[in-house]
C-alpha positions in Angstrom: -34.8 -57.8 47.4 -31.8 -57.3 49.5 -30.2 -59.9 51.7 -27.6 -60.1 54.0 -26.1 -63.2 55.8 -24.1 -62.5 59.3 -22.0 -64.2 61.4 -23.5 -63.6 65.4 -20.5 -61.4 66.4 -21.6 -58.4 68.8 -21.1 -55.7 66.1 -24.0 -57.0 64.5 -26.3 -57.6 67.0 -26.0 -54.5 69.0 -29.0 -52.3 70.2 -28.6 -49.6 68.1 -28.2 -52.2 65.2 -31.1 -54.0 66.2 -33.0 -50.7 66.3 -32.6 -50.0 62.2 -33.7 -53.9 61.3 -37.4 -52.7 60.9 -36.3 -49.3 58.9 -34.1 -51.3 56.7 -36.9 -54.3 56.2 -39.1 -51.7 55.0 -37.2 -51.2 52.5 -36.2 -54.9 51.0 -33.0 -55.2 53.0 -33.2 -58.5 55.0 -31.1 -59.9 57.7 -30.3 -63.6 58.1 -27.9 -64.7 60.9 -25.7 -67.7 60.5 -26.3 -70.1 64.0 -23.6 -70.4 66.4 -21.2 -72.7 65.8 -19.8 -75.4 67.6 -16.9 -77.1 67.7 -17.4 -80.3 69.5 -20.0 -81.1 67.0 
């Protein structure tokens, strides 16, 4: 199992990338995202 933690940049959440998520999960690669950053809190 491999876990990748990414920010919410548009490159990481694009439709093209989202289409690959199921395939990657079948191969044991899981993508998780950091919560959005809010500098006011």
